[in-house]
C-alpha atoms as a printed R data frame, in Angstrom:
    type eleno elety resid chain resno       x       y      z
1   ATOM     1    CA   MET     A     1   6.659   7.790 11.433
2   ATOM     2    CA   LYS     A     2   8.137   9.439 14.598
3   ATOM     3    CA   ALA     A     3  10.821   6.680 14.890
4   ATOM     4    CA   ARG     A     4  12.187   7.587 11.584
5   ATOM     5    CA   TRP     A     5  12.979  11.109 12.465
6   ATOM     6    CA   VAL     A     6  14.551  10.073 15.676
7   ATOM     7    CA   ALA     A     7  16.685   7.629 13.673
8   ATOM     8    CA   VAL     A     8  18.120  10.307 11.334
9   ATOM     9    CA   PRO     A     9  19.819  12.439 14.212
10  ATOM    10    CA   ALA     A    10  21.115   9.212 15.729
11  ATOM    11    CA   LEU     A    11  22.840   8.265 12.607
12  ATOM    12    CA   VAL     A    12  24.371  11.846 12.278
13  ATOM    13    CA   LEU     A    13  25.360  11.738 16.023
14  ATOM    14    CA   GLN     A    14  26.985   8.267 15.549
15  ATOM    15    CA   ALA     A    15  29.021   9.519 12.445
16  ATOM    16    CA   VAL     A    16  30.378  12.550 14.557
17  ATOM    17    CA   LEU     A    17  31.381  10.271 17.347
18  ATOM    18    CA   LEU     A    18  33.180   8.180 14.965
19  ATOM    19    CA   ALA     A    19  35.060  11.001 13.594
20  ATOM    20    CA   GLY     A    20  38.266   9.956 15.215
21  ATOM    21    CA   CYS     A    21  38.015   6.326 13.822
22  ATOM    22    CA   THR     A    22  39.837   5.389 10.618
23  ATOM    23    CA   PRO     A    23  37.899   6.039  7.362
24  ATOM    24    CA   ASP     A    24  37.276   2.389  6.851
25  ATOM    25    CA   SER     A    25  35.802   1.748 10.088
26  ATOM    26    CA   VAL     A    26  33.566   4.789  9.807
27  ATOM    27    CA   ARG     A    27  32.403   3.607  6.228
28  ATOM    28    CA   GLU     A    28  31.654   0.248  7.540
29  ATOM    29    CA   HIS     A    29  29.743   1.196 10.725
30  ATOM    30    CA   THR     A    30  27.802   3.796  8.429
31  ATOM    31    CA   ALA     A    31  26.894   1.000  6.167
32  ATOM    32    CA   ASP     A    32  25.739  -1.138  8.957
33  ATOM    33    CA   ILE     A    33  23.608   1.598 10.409
34  ATOM    34    CA   THR     A    34  22.165   2.340  7.101
35  ATOM    35    CA   ALA     A    35  21.090  -1.229  6.388
36  ATOM    36    CA   MET     A    36  19.488  -1.394  9.788
37  ATOM    37    CA   ALA     A    37  17.500   1.631  9.109
38  ATOM    38    CA   LYS     A    38  16.377   0.164  5.766
39  ATOM    39    CA   ARG     A    39  15.121  -2.790  7.345
40  ATOM    40    CA   ASN     A    40  13.266  -0.828  9.958
41  ATOM    41    CA   ALA     A    41  11.773   1.456  7.345
42  ATOM    42    CA   GLY     A    42  10.493  -1.555  5.495
43  ATOM    43    CA   ALA     A    43   8.839  -2.963  8.611
44  ATOM    44    CA   VAL     A    44   7.095   0.518  9.034
45  ATOM    45    CA   VAL     A    45   5.991   0.668  5.474
46  ATOM    46    CA   LYS     A    46   4.416  -2.940  5.827
47  ATOM    47    CA   GLY     A    47   2.504  -1.978  8.997
48  ATOM    48    CA   VAL     A    48   1.084   1.108  7.723
49  ATOM    49    CA   PHE     A    49  -0.066  -0.810  4.541
50  ATOM    50    CA   GLU     A    50  -1.545  -3.593  6.657
51  ATOM    51    CA   GLY     A    51  -3.428  -0.994  8.755
52  ATOM    52    CA   LEU     A    52  -4.757   0.832  5.858
53  ATOM    53    CA   MET     A    53  -6.012  -2.246  4.366
54  ATOM    54    CA   ARG     A    54  -8.078  -3.417  7.404
55  ATOM    55    CA   LYS     A    55 -11.815  -2.936  6.925
56  ATOM    56    CA   GLY     A    56 -12.618  -2.753 10.760
57  ATOM    57    CA   PRO     A    57 -14.350  -5.239 12.889
58  ATOM    58    CA   THR     A    58 -16.294  -8.114 11.018
59  ATOM    59    CA   ASN     A    59 -20.069  -8.346 11.843
60  ATOM    60    CA   ILE     A    60 -20.609 -12.043 12.533
61  ATOM    61    CA   ASN     A    61 -24.219 -11.688 11.886
62  ATOM    62    CA   LYS     A    62 -23.744 -10.704  8.374
63  ATOM    63    CA   ALA     A    63 -20.200 -11.670  7.281
64  ATOM    64    CA   SER     A    64 -19.799 -14.224  4.502
65  ATOM    65    CA   ALA     A    65 -17.758 -17.511  5.094
66  ATOM    66    CA   LYS     A    66 -14.895 -15.933  3.213
67  ATOM    67    CA   ASP     A    67 -15.008 -12.918  5.441
68  ATOM    68    CA   LEU     A    68 -15.118 -14.993  8.654
69  ATOM    69    CA   GLN     A    69 -12.196 -17.171  7.542
70  ATOM    70    CA   ALA     A    70 -10.291 -14.027  6.811
71  ATOM    71    CA   LEU     A    71 -10.077 -13.577 10.645
72  ATOM    72    CA   PRO     A    72  -6.957 -15.102 12.020
73  ATOM    73    CA   ASP     A    73  -7.114 -18.830 12.724
74  ATOM    74    CA   VAL     A    74 -10.820 -19.195 11.915
75  ATOM    75    CA   THR     A    75 -11.342 -22.497 10.123
76  ATOM    76    CA   PRO     A    76 -13.762 -23.122  7.258
77  ATOM    77    CA   GLN     A    77 -15.737 -25.535  9.794
78  ATOM    78    CA   GLN     A    78 -15.776 -22.524 12.252
79  ATOM    79    CA   ALA     A    79 -17.061 -20.054  9.714
80  ATOM    80    CA   GLN     A    80 -19.887 -22.375  8.856
81  ATOM    81    CA   ALA     A    81 -20.722 -22.962 12.481
82  ATOM    82    CA   ILE     A    82 -20.821 -19.078 12.956
83  ATOM    83    CA   ILE     A    83 -23.229 -18.716 10.039
84  ATOM    84    CA   ALA     A    84 -25.468 -21.676 11.157
85  ATOM    85    CA   GLY     A    85 -25.734 -20.093 14.768
86  ATOM    86    CA   ARG     A    86 -26.879 -16.815 13.615
87  ATOM    87    CA   PRO     A    87 -28.332 -14.435 14.853
88  ATOM    88    CA   TYR     A    88 -26.038 -13.437 17.822
89  ATOM    89    CA   ASP     A    89 -26.757 -10.922 20.477
90  ATOM    90    CA   ASN     A    90 -23.004 -10.510 21.254
91  ATOM    91    CA   THR     A    91 -19.762 -12.058 20.131
92  ATOM    92    CA   SER     A    92 -19.223 -13.942 23.442
93  ATOM    93    CA   GLN     A    93 -22.004 -16.386 22.554
94  ATOM    94    CA   LEU     A    94 -19.400 -17.958 20.034
95  ATOM    95    CA   VAL     A    95 -17.622 -19.361 23.108
96  ATOM    96    CA   LYS     A    96 -21.007 -20.156 24.778
97  ATOM    97    CA   LYS     A    97 -22.117 -22.156 21.755
98  ATOM    98    CA   GLN     A    98 -18.553 -23.866 21.610
99  ATOM    99    CA   ILE     A    99 -17.953 -22.455 18.048
100 ATOM   100    CA   MET     A   100 -14.443 -21.346 19.391
101 ATOM   101    CA   SER     A   101 -12.303 -21.638 22.676
102 ATOM   102    CA   GLN     A   102 -11.963 -18.845 25.085
103 ATOM   103    CA   SER     A   103  -8.399 -18.187 23.984
104 ATOM   104    CA   GLN     A   104  -9.194 -17.889 20.377
105 ATOM   105    CA   TYR     A   105 -12.073 -15.495 21.226
106 ATOM   106    CA   ASN     A   106  -9.831 -13.310 23.329
107 ATOM   107    CA   LYS     A   107  -7.402 -13.003 20.401
108 ATOM   108    CA   LEU     A   108 -10.406 -12.128 18.056
109 ATOM   109    CA   ARG     A   109 -12.709 -10.137 20.212
110 ATOM   110    CA   SER     A   110 -11.645  -6.727 18.971
111 ATOM   111    CA   GLN     A   111 -11.995  -7.848 15.503
112 ATOM   112    CA   MET     A   112 -15.564  -8.968 15.717
113 ATOM   113    CA   ILE     A   113 -18.904  -7.140 16.257
114 ATOM   114    CA   VAL     A   114 -22.702  -7.929 16.273
115 ATOM   115    CA   LYS     A   115 -25.067  -5.547 14.578
């Protein structure tokens, strides 16, 4: 949200700096800046929405196949292998049991827990 408040004074400053320009160039430049601000605001809103929708880390000892497949790049076969390999003492056992590669595990590590 901080970026939004920084963008508003920047727009005003640019408009003041353009005061010596022709009205058409000021209008065009202002329209370009406004369009850019609109795109950025949309990205911020999407990011906030995605953050609010996240449930937190997935417990690999209790999650359903559907919940496991909701993790990025987890295939249906991997979800079934995770379920078949339960219980786990820690999430790194997914690599030790060759259910996922080290690089995939590194990407997902913060999104998984064991309880």
